C-alpha positions in Angstrom: 17.5 17.0 33.0 18.6 15.7 36.4 21.5 17.3 38.2 24.7 15.4 38.7 23.9 14.9 42.4 20.5 13.4 41.4 22.3 11.2 38.9 24.8 9.9 41.4 22.0 9.1 43.8 20.2 7.1 41.0 23.4 5.4 40.1 23.9 4.3 43.7 20.3 3.0 43.9 20.8 1.0 40.7 24.1 -0.5 41.8 22.5 -1.5 45.2 19.7 -3.2 43.3 22.3 -5.3 41.3 22.2 -3.4 38.0 25.5 -3.7 36.1 24.7 -2.2 32.7 22.4 0.4 31.2 21.1 0.8 27.7 19.8 3.8 25.9 17.6 2.2 23.3 16.7 4.4 20.3 15.1 3.1 17.1 16.0 3.1 13.4 13.6 3.9 10.6 11.9 0.5 11.1 11.3 0.9 14.8 14.0 -1.6 15.7 15.9 -0.7 19.0 19.6 0.0 18.8 22.1 1.0 21.5 25.3 0.4 23.5 25.5 -1.3 26.9 27.3 1.0 29.3 28.7 -0.3 32.7 26.9 1.2 35.6 30.1 2.9 36.9 29.8 5.3 33.9 26.1 6.0 34.4 26.5 9.8 34.9 28.3 10.1 31.6 25.7 7.8 29.9 22.9 10.0 31.3 24.4 13.1 29.7 24.5 11.4 26.2 28.1 10.1 26.2 27.4 7.3 23.8 28.1 8.2 20.1 27.0 6.3 17.0 28.0 6.3 13.4 24.6 7.0 11.8 25.6 5.6 8.5 25.8 2.1 10.1 22.0 2.3 10.7 18.9 2.3 8.5 17.3 5.6 8.0 19.2 7.9 10.3 20.3 10.2 7.5 24.1 10.1 7.6 27.0 9.7 5.3 30.4 8.1 6.2 32.0 11.6 6.6 29.4 12.9 9.1 29.9 13.5 12.8 28.4 10.9 15.2 25.0 11.1 16.6 24.5 10.6 20.4 21.9 8.6 22.4 20.2 10.5 25.2 18.3 8.2 27.6 14.9 9.1 29.0 15.6 8.4 32.6 11.9 8.7 33.7 10.9 5.7 31.6 13.4 3.1 32.5 12.7 -0.7 32.7 14.8 -3.2 34.5 14.9 -6.2 32.3 12.8 -8.9 34.0 14.8 -11.7 32.4 18.1 -10.0 32.9 17.9 -7.8 36.0 21.5 -6.7 35.7 20.4 -4.5 32.7 18.4 -1.3 32.9 16.6 -0.4 29.6 15.9 3.3 28.9 14.1 4.5 25.7 16.2 7.2 24.1 16.3 10.0 21.6 19.2 10.8 19.3 21.0 14.2 19.5 23.4 15.8 17.1 25.9 18.4 18.3 23.9 18.6 21.5 20.5 19.2 19.9 17.5 16.9 19.2 18.2 15.0 16.0 15.4 15.7 13.5 15.8 12.3 11.7 14.9 10.4 14.9 11.2 9.3 14.9 10.8 9.6 18.7 12.0 13.2 18.4 9.5 13.7 15.6 6.7 12.4 17.9 7.8 14.7 20.7 7.6 17.7 18.3 4.0 17.0 17.3 3.1 16.3 20.9 4.4 19.8 21.7 2.2 21.1 18.9 -0.8 19.4 20.4 0.0 20.8 23.8 0.1 24.3 22.4 -3.6 23.7 21.6 -4.3 22.4 25.0 -4.4 18.8 24.1 -2.6 15.6 25.3 -2.6 12.5 23.0 -3.7 9.2 24.5 -2.9 6.0 22.7 -3.6 2.3 23.1 -1.9 -0.2 20.8 -3.4 -3.7 20.5 -0.5 -6.1 20.4 -1.0 -9.1 18.0 1.7 -11.7 17.5 2.1 -15.2 16.2 4.2 -17.8 18.2 5.6 -20.3 15.7 8.4 -22.8 15.1 11.2 -22.6 12.6 11.5 -25.6 10.4 14.8 -27.1 9.3 14.5 -25.3 6.0 13.9 -21.9 7.8 10.2 -21.9 7.0 7.6 -20.8 9.6 5.7 -23.8 11.0 2.6 -23.7 13.2 2.8 -25.7 16.4 0.2 -28.5 16.6 -0.3 -28.2 12.9 -2.3 -31.4 12.8 -5.0 -29.9 15.0 -6.3 -26.8 13.3 -9.7 -25.2 13.1 -10.7 -23.0 10.1 -11.8 -20.4 12.7 -9.8 -20.7 15.9 -10.5 -17.2 17.4 -11.0 -17.3 21.2 -10.2 -21.0 21.2 -9.5 -22.0 24.8 -7.6 -25.2 24.1 -5.1 -23.4 21.9 -4.7 -20.8 24.6 -3.6 -23.5 27.0 -1.2 -25.0 24.5 0.9 -21.8 24.8 0.1 -21.1 28.4 3.7 -20.9 29.7 4.7 -18.2 27.2 1.4 -16.3 27.7 1.9 -16.4 31.4 5.4 -15.0 31.2 4.4 -12.2 29.0 1.3 -11.3 30.9 3.0 -11.4 34.3 5.8 -9.1 33.0 3.2 -6.7 31.6 1.5 -6.4 35.0 4.8 -6.3 36.9 5.8 -3.3 34.8 2.6 -1.6 35.8 1.0 -1.5 32.3 -2.3 -2.9 33.5 -3.1 -5.9 31.3 -6.9 -6.2 31.1 -7.4 -8.8 28.3 -5.6 -11.4 26.3 -6.9 -14.1 24.0 -6.1 -16.6 21.3 -6.7 -14.5 18.1 -8.3 -15.4 14.8 -5.5 -17.5 13.4 -3.9 -20.7 14.9 -1.1 -19.8 17.4 -1.9 -16.0 17.1 -2.4 -14.0 20.3 -3.5 -10.5 21.4 -2.5 -8.6 24.5 -4.4 -5.4 25.5 -3.1 -3.2 28.3 -4.3 0.2 29.4 -3.8 3.2 27.1 -1.2 5.9 28.1 0.2 9.1 26.7 1.4 8.4 23.2 5.2 8.6 24.0 4.8 6.1 26.8 2.7 3.7 24.7 5.2 3.8 21.8 8.1 3.1 24.2 6.1 0.2 25.6 5.2 -1.3 22.2 8.9 -1.3 21.2 9.8 -3.0 24.4 6.9 -5.5 24.1 8.2 -6.8 20.8 11.6 -7.4 22.4 10.1 -9.1 25.4 7.7 -11.3 23.5 10.5 -12.5 21.3 12.8 -13.2 24.3 10.3 -15.4 26.1 9.4 -17.3 22.9 13.1 -18.0 22.3 13.4 -19.4 25.8 11.0 -22.1 24.6 12.7 -22.7 21.3 9.9 -20.7 19.4 9.7 -17.5 17.4 7.4 -14.7 18.3 6.8 -13.0 14.9 5.4 -9.6 14.3 5.4 -10.1 10.5 2.1 -8.6 9.4 1.0 -11.6 7.3 3.1 -14.7 8.0 0.6 -17.1 6.4 -1.3 -16.4 3.2 -4.4 -18.3 4.3 -4.7 -16.8 7.8 -5.3 -13.4 9.3 -2.5 -10.9 9.8 -1.0 -9.2 12.8 -2.5 -5.8 13.5 -1.4 -3.2 15.9 -4.6 -1.1 16.0 -4.2 2.4 17.3 -6.9 3.5 19.7 -6.7 7.3 19.9 -8.2 10.1 21.9 -7.2 13.6 23.0 -7.3 14.9 26.5 -7.7 18.4 28.0 -4.3 19.1 29.4 -5.8 21.3 32.1 -8.4 18.8 33.4 -7.4 15.4 31.9 -10.9 15.0 30.5 -11.4 13.1 27.3 -12.3 15.7 24.7 -13.5 13.1 22.2 -16.2 11.7 24.5 -19.9 12.8 24.9 -23.2 11.2 25.6 -24.4 9.4 22.4 -27.7 11.3 22.8 -25.7 14.6 22.3 -24.1 13.3 19.1 -26.2 13.8 16.0 -24.4 10.8 14.5 -25.0 8.7 17.6 -21.5 7.4 18.1 -20.6 9.2 21.4 -18.1 11.6 19.8 -17.6 15.3 20.0 -17.2 17.6 17.0 -13.4 17.7 17.9 -13.2 13.9 17.5 -14.9 14.1 14.1 -12.6 16.8 12.9 -9.6 14.6 14.1 -10.9 11.6 12.2 -11.5 13.7 9.1 -7.9 14.9 9.2 -6.6 11.3 9.3 -8.9 10.4 6.3 -7.6 13.4 4.4 -4.1 12.0 4.5 -5.0 8.4 4.8 -3.1 7.0 1.8 0.1 8.8 2.9 -0.2 7.8 6.5 -0.8 4.2 5.4 2.9 3.9 4.5 3.9 4.4 8.1 1.0 2.3 9.6 1.7 -0.6 7.2 5.4 -0.2 6.3 6.5 -3.4 4.6 5.9 -5.4 1.4 4.2 -8.0 3.5 1.9 -5.5 5.1 -0.2 -5.3 2.0 -0.9 -9.0 1.9 -2.7 -8.3 5.2 -4.7 -5.4 3.8 -7.0 -7.5 1.6 -10.7 -8.3 1.6 -10.1 -12.1 1.7 -7.0 -13.3 -0.1 -6.5 -17.1 0.3 -8.7 -17.3 3.3 -12.2 -18.9 3.4 -13.7 -15.9 5.1 -13.2 -12.1 5.2 -9.9 -11.0 6.5 -11.1 -8.3 9.0 -8.4 -6.0 7.6 -9.3 -2.5 6.3 -8.9 -1.8 2.6 -10.9 1.4 2.5 -10.1 5.0 3.6 -13.3 5.3 5.5 -14.7 5.6 9.0 -17.8 4.2 10.7 -19.4 2.5 13.7 -18.3 -0.7 15.3 -17.7 -1.9 11.7 -14.3 -3.5 11.1 -14.4 -3.0 7.3 -13.5 0.7 7.8 -9.9 1.8 8.3 -11.2 4.0 11.2 -13.7 2.4 13.6 -15.5 4.0 16.5 -15.9 1.3 19.1 -19.2 1.0 21.1 -19.4 3.6 23.7 -17.5 6.2 21.7 -14.8 8.4 23.2 -12.0 7.2 20.9 -11.3 6.1 17.4 -9.4 3.1 16.2 -7.1 3.1 13.2 -7.1 -0.5 11.9 -4.6 -0.3 9.1 -1.7 -0.1 11.6 0.2 -3.4 11.7 2.6 -5.1 14.0 5.7 -4.1 11.9 5.1 -0.4 12.2 7.5 2.0 13.8 5.0 3.3 16.4 6.7 6.7 16.8 6.5 7.4 13.1 2.9 6.2 12.8 1.7 8.1 15.8 3.5 11.3 14.7 1.6 11.3 11.4 -1.7 10.3 12.8 -1.6 13.0 15.5 -0.5 15.7 13.1 -3.2 14.8 10.6 -5.8 14.8 13.3 -4.7 18.2 14.6 -4.9 19.5 11.0 -8.5 18.3 10.9 -9.2 20.1 14.1 -7.6 23.4 13.0 -9.5 23.2 9.6 -12.7 21.9 11.1 -12.9 19.1 8.6 -15.9 16.8 8.4 -15.5 13.1 7.8 -19.1 12.7 6.4 -21.5 10.0 7.4 -20.3 6.9 9.2 -20.3 3.7 7.1 -22.3 0.9 8.7 -22.4 -1.6 5.8 -20.0 -4.5 5.1 -17.9 -2.5 2.6 -16.3 -5.7 1.4 -19.5 -6.5 -0.4 -20.1 -3.2 -2.2 -19.3 -2.8 -5.8 -16.7 -0.2 -7.1 -19.6 1.9 -8.4 -21.4 1.8 -5.0 -18.1 2.7 -3.2 -17.5 5.6 -5.7 -21.1 6.8 -5.1 -20.3 7.1 -1.4 -16.9 8.8 -2.0 -15.0 5.9 -0.5 -11.5 5.4 -1.8 -9.2 2.4 -1.3 -6.1 2.5 0.7 -2.9 1.7 -1.2 -2.8 -1.9 -2.3 1.0 -2.3 -2.3 4.0 -0.8 -0.5 4.9 0.8 -3.8 1.6 2.7 -4.0 1.8 3.6 -0.3 5.3 5.1 -0.7 4.2 7.1 -3.7 1.3 8.5 -1.7 3.6 9.3 1.2 6.1 11.0 -1.1 3.4 13.0 -2.9 1.6 14.5 0.1 3.2 17.8 1.1 1.8 17.2 4.6 4.4 14.5 5.3 7.4 16.8 4.7 5.7 19.6 6.8 5.4 17.3 9.7 8.6 15.2 9.5 11.0 17.6 7.8 12.6 16.9 4.4 15.4 14.7 5.7 13.3 12.2 7.7 10.7 12.1 4.9 13.4 11.4 2.3 15.0 8.7 4.4 11.7 6.8 4.7 11.0 7.1 1.0 14.6 6.0 0.1 14.5 2.9 2.3 11.0 1.8 1.5 11.4 2.4 -2.2 14.5 0.2 -2.2 12.6 -2.5 -0.2 9.9 -2.5 -2.9 12.5 -2.6 -5.7 14.4 -5.5 -4.1 11.2 -7.5 -3.6 10.5 -7.4 -7.3 14.0 -8.6 -8.1 13.4 -11.8 -6.2 12.1 -15.1 -7.7 9.7 -16.7 -5.3 8.8 -20.3 -4.9 5.3 -19.5 -6.1 6.8 -18.4 -9.4 8.9 -21.6 -9.7 5.9 -23.8 -9.0 3.7 -21.8 -11.4 6.0 -21.3 -14.4 9.0 -23.7 -14.4 7.0 -26.5 -16.1 4.2 -24.5 -17.6 5.5 -23.7 -21.1 
């Protein structure tokens, strides 16, 4: 924590730069940022956690109307001056309660597991692939694709469509680099008007902070053009979904070296991974169905996690709790060159803090117990029969949010990692989301049944 003299100096620097307001942005159970805007003249109080919140007014923060307020404590080392509104300084924040870290806050949960990793001598590096659709809203509120009269069945990497959204892409890309995130690739993704941004990995806390901010930034720049940047996992039934693949590795805290990476010649499986990396992967697979609820946390998520659905070709999305080579039909892929593993069932609606917490904790369990993930799967698993999958010991990931929440609730590992209150909050909110979904009458049902009988 900075001293008051240090805070006063920082306040003066911010005021001189034209900053008028500061925001401590914590997230609710969904990963949606919340906070109050505090005038810069009150920066010192703000930095000490002066802003109080009625937790009952927010989703998943575990409070009743009679409880004392929670506070927001900004992380002053990770501030971002809003590029489109430079009068505002954005700080990621934790919640506290009675002066202590609040256990129902997912960023606090991640910090707890990062401390556990550090006790073993490990840092957790994370890269999140950012996929997003840029669409129009029709007069009836439905999502519409721009240039809908000019679509390819497979538009991945299409240059013309990239240029059709160039202004928005350039704003987002320029901001990423101005913030020092080191954007190294961007492209038009598999579906029409879908894009992916890839910037350099970072420690997991920093990357999760950046992902939350990225979603806000992408939406703002799209709104400037009268468009909607949507992180809905599957906005169109006949097109690919929005992933947020987690690329993970552990580092040696003493040296910074990647403890997952080795020469493929020294790896009996030939993937360029160390035994520690395989133990980590095995831990994630052990708890794969439960973790899936945090990686893919919405009703809509499970319309992405299908082999094909209403598309004319395979979906690319994982449906199996398996790992393998550069094979995108596994939930965990080891990209060429090794040194990391990629969890592919994470989607763009995830709360990154919660998903990263469970992935890291499961991986550490695998390391402690020296678990073995078995042989890597190299075949197109979509084409194997149920009997062939069973013979290999490959199980499916949950097929609905309901199944995922049941797996989440049934695995004692989740409560050990998150604590009972945060675990129960997630189960409560996601069970209700699943219940409400089944109470709705969709247009598909009307079209299918209204005149049928």
